[in-house]
Each structure stands twice: as C-alpha cells, then as structure tokens.
C-alpha positions in Angstrom: 53.2 -46.1 -50.4 52.2 -44.5 -47.9 49.9 -47.6 -46.8 53.6 -49.2 -47.0 55.2 -46.7 -44.4 52.2 -47.2 -41.7 52.1 -50.8 -41.5 55.9 -50.7 -41.0 55.5 -48.1 -38.5 52.7 -50.5 -36.8 55.2 -53.6 -37.1 57.9 -51.7 -36.1 56.2 -50.4 -32.9 55.3 -54.1 -32.0 58.5 -55.2 -32.2 59.6 -52.3 -29.1 56.3 -52.3 -27.4 54.2 -56.1 -27.7 50.7 -56.3 -26.4 51.8 -57.0 -22.6 50.7 -61.0 -21.5 49.8 -62.2 -24.8 50.7 -65.9 -24.5 49.4 -67.0 -28.0 50.0 -64.6 -30.7 47.0 -66.6 -32.6 44.3 -65.9 -30.3 43.3 -62.6 -32.1 42.7 -63.3 -36.2 41.3 -61.6 -38.8 37.7 -62.4 -39.5 37.7 -63.4 -43.7 33.7 -62.7 -44.3 32.6 -64.0 -48.3 28.9 -63.5 -49.3 27.9 -65.4 -52.2 27.6 -63.2 -55.6 29.8 -60.6 -54.3 33.1 -60.4 -55.8 36.2 -59.8 -53.0 36.3 -60.1 -49.4 35.2 -58.5 -46.4 37.4 -58.3 -43.2 37.1 -57.8 -39.6 39.0 -58.7 -36.5 37.5 -61.5 -33.9 39.3 -63.2 -30.9 39.3 -66.5 -28.9 37.7 -66.8 -25.3 37.6 -70.5 -24.9 40.5 -72.5 -26.1 38.6 -75.9 -25.7 35.5 -75.3 -27.1 36.5 -72.9 -29.9 34.8 -69.5 -29.1 35.4 -66.6 -30.7 34.0 -62.6 -30.1 33.5 -60.0 -33.1 31.5 -57.1 -33.5 28.0 -57.9 -34.1 27.9 -55.5 -37.4 30.6 -57.7 -39.0 27.9 -60.5 -39.6 25.2 -60.5 -41.9 21.8 -59.2 -41.3 19.7 -60.1 -44.4 19.7 -63.5 -46.0 22.3 -65.1 -43.1 22.6 -67.8 -44.9 24.8 -66.1 -47.8 27.6 -65.5 -45.4 30.3 -67.0 -44.6 33.3 -67.2 -42.1 36.4 -68.1 -42.1 39.2 -67.6 -39.2 42.7 -68.8 -39.3 41.6 -70.9 -42.5 39.0 -72.7 -41.3 35.0 -72.3 -41.2 33.2 -70.5 -38.4 29.7 -70.5 -37.6 27.8 -67.2 -35.9 25.6 -68.9 -32.5 25.0 -65.8 -30.9 24.3 -61.9 -31.8 23.1 -59.3 -30.5 22.7 -56.0 -32.5 21.8 -53.7 -29.4 25.2 -54.4 -27.9 26.7 -55.0 -31.5 28.6 -58.4 -30.4 28.1 -62.4 -31.3 30.0 -65.1 -30.9 31.0 -68.0 -33.3 32.6 -71.2 -33.1 35.6 -71.8 -34.9 39.2 -73.0 -34.4 40.4 -73.8 -30.9 43.4 -71.3 -30.3 44.9 -69.5 -27.2 42.8 -67.3 -25.1 42.4 -64.3 -24.0 40.8 -63.3 -20.5 38.6 -60.4 -19.5 39.3 -57.9 -17.1 37.1 -58.7 -13.5 36.9 -55.2 -12.8 34.9 -52.7 -14.9 37.3 -49.9 -15.9 36.4 -46.3 -14.9 37.8 -44.2 -17.4 41.1 -42.6 -17.9 43.5 -46.4 -18.3 45.8 -46.2 -20.7 44.5 -49.4 -23.2 45.3 -50.8 -26.5 43.2 -51.5 -29.5 44.2 -54.5 -31.0 43.2 -55.5 -34.3 43.7 -56.3 -38.5 43.7 -52.5 -40.0 41.9 -52.8 -43.4 42.3 -56.8 -43.3 45.9 -56.5 -43.3 47.9 -59.5 -42.1 49.4 -57.7 -39.6 48.0 -57.5 -36.1 48.4 -53.5 -35.0 48.6 -52.5 -31.3 47.7 -49.0 -31.4 47.8 -47.4 -27.8 45.0 -44.9 -26.3 43.3 -44.1 -23.7 39.3 -45.0 -22.0 37.4 -41.2 -22.1 34.0 -42.7 -20.7 33.1 -46.4 -19.9 29.7 -45.7 -20.9 28.3 -43.1 -22.9 25.2 -42.0 -25.6 27.1 -41.1 -28.4 24.6 -43.0 -31.7 21.6 -43.2 -30.3 20.0 -44.0 -33.5 23.0 -47.1 -33.6 23.3 -48.1 -30.6 21.9 -47.6 -27.4 25.6 -46.5 -25.6 29.2 -47.4 -26.2 32.6 -46.9 -24.1 34.5 -44.1 -26.1 38.6 -44.3 -26.7 40.8 -41.7 -28.1 44.0 -42.9 -30.0 45.4 -42.2 -33.4 43.2 -40.7 -35.9 43.9 -44.1 -38.4 41.2 -45.7 -40.7 39.9 -48.0 -38.2 38.7 -50.4 -41.5 38.8 -54.1 -40.5 39.4 -53.6 -36.8 35.9 -54.3 -35.8 35.2 -57.3 -33.5 39.2 -56.6 -32.3 39.3 -56.8 -28.5 40.4 -53.3 -26.8 42.6 -54.5 -23.5 43.5 -53.2 -20.4 46.5 -54.6 -18.9 46.6 -57.5 -21.6 43.5 -58.4 -20.5 40.0 -57.5 -22.4 37.9 -53.8 -21.3 35.6 -53.9 -24.8 35.3 -55.0 -28.0 36.3 -52.2 -31.2 32.9 -51.1 -32.9 33.2 -48.2 -34.9 34.6 -44.5 -34.3 32.6 -41.2 -34.8 33.3 -37.2 -33.6 33.3 -35.6 -30.3 31.6 -32.5 -29.9 34.7 -30.4 -30.8 35.6 -32.7 -33.9 37.9 -35.0 -32.6 37.6 -38.4 -33.9 37.0 -41.2 -31.0 36.5 -44.7 -31.2 33.6 -46.3 -29.9 33.7 -50.2 -28.4 31.3 -52.0 -25.7 30.1 -51.3 -22.3 32.5 -53.8 -20.5 29.3 -54.4 -18.6 27.3 -55.1 -21.8 30.5 -57.7 -22.8 30.6 -59.2 -19.2 26.9 -60.6 -19.7 26.9 -61.1 -23.4 30.1 -63.3 -23.0 28.9 -64.7 -19.6 29.7 -68.7 -19.5 31.7 -68.5 -23.1 34.8 -67.7 -21.5 38.0 -70.6 -20.3 37.2 -71.7 -16.9 
C-alpha cells in the first residue's frame, strides 16, 4: 500500500510539474538487465543521447564486470549492447533502439542550482521526476569506490532502479545518477557523475 501511495504521489507530481523541455518521453527508459541462470530481472535507468545512432548512457555498475557474455540488456523491448565502459567514472554507453535524445548542458554547473533526478524507482514502469539541489559539483565521497562524485540533495527515497538516469538542470543533462551515501551529519545524499567526466566520456556520441 505504501509503495502504491508513493507511485501515485510521484505520478501526480509529474502531471503538475512535468520535466521541462523533455520533447520525447521515450528518451528516458528502463534498462532491463537479465543474467543467465539467475531468476528475475534487474533494473537501471538509461537515456538516449543520439537519435540517429541509438546511443544510450547509463551507469557502468549496471553492466556486468564478471562473465559479461552472460549479461543481457533490454531497452524498450529491444536488445542493447554496451560499446564503451569506464568503471572509474561509473559510466557506460550502449547502442540500442532509436529515440529522441537529451542534450548535454553546455556549461558546467557551479553548485546550488535546482535540479531534477529522473528515473524508474525500483524498476517501476512509471517515470519519476525528483526535485533537488546540487550541493557540490566535485567531491571525494567514497574513495574506495569512485575517485570523485557530484553530490545532490533530494528526497530520502530508496533510489534503487534510478542508477544510470539523467540528472538535469533546466532540461539538459549535467550528471548521471550513480548511488547514495551519508554526509558527515548522517543525512542521505545522492551521488552522480562529475560534469567534466561525463562530458569527456561522451564526447563525440551526442546528437550534433
């Protein structure tokens, strides 16, 4: 019942405050993950960055590190294939179905801006848009996992399934959702790709 109530609240929020400048809702999709010999599906979020070539961005931890041939990826009912992965940045690019693409924000964020984290909470078929703020565009948070991350503050919801989703400022991408941690005061914060890492990793893959 609680999960249904949350879904209804999020759906209503979308109707009242739709994501700005998102011309094609199909540009953000569930990434369904199937692993041989394991029952059930895993879920992340992915988003299109090139309409003509079918390039999609997600988090690298949504792809298989061991036995990658056993991992299978589905976007909008079609098979997708990883073509570039950087685990130190926790970013990956897949090639899959063609859909309207998002755009990269041309200027790096400075912190303090209001942002949207967009994705499919817990693999839900309904797209969720969560408002928050950029706290720090580049900070060492989990040195044993990633070198650095952007830090965001938003709702303390469980963000399972949103990994790989776009973090947007004024309707354009500034980061990719990667995980969450606690700050020094014990508050839950969200972690995303540093803008400069995302720009470098995806250079040449975006729609022109």
